[in-house]
N, C-alpha and C positions, 0 to 999 in steps of 0.2 A: 283424903276426903272421898275420892272416887272409890278407893278400895273398900271403905266402910259402907258407902252407898250400895256398891255391888253386893256386899255381904248381906246387908239388910234386905235388899230386893230378892235375893235367893232364899234367905232363911225365913222370911215372914210373908204373910199375906196382907200386911198393913198397907193402907193407902199411901200413894206416893207423896201426897202433900204432907202427911204426918212424918214420913221419913225425912223430907226436905226440912221441915221445921225443926226436927230433932237434931239435924246436922248443922243448924244455924242459918238456914236460908229463910228469909222472910217472904221472898217472892218465889213462888213455886215455878213460874214460867222461867225464871232465871236459872233455877236448879235444873230444869229439864234441858234448857239450851246448853248449860255447862256440861251436863252428863253426856249429851249427844256429841258435843264437840270432842270430848276426851275418849269416848267409847265407840262412837259411830252408830249408836242405838239410842232411842228414847228409853227412859226407864221402863215403860210398859213393854216395849218390844224386847228389851233385855230380859225382863222377867219371863216373858213368853218363850224366848229362846232357851232359857235355862231349864224349862220343864220337860 
């Protein structure tokens, strides 16, 4: 799940809430907490670091 989220964050400029919903998360804040717990970054910070 994290691998796919990372791939989408790098490859697209789609909003984080749309990525979260596509991955099956109904609560965007839960997705953000889950992502940060496993990567050390929020999805937005991860996207900015990859550029």
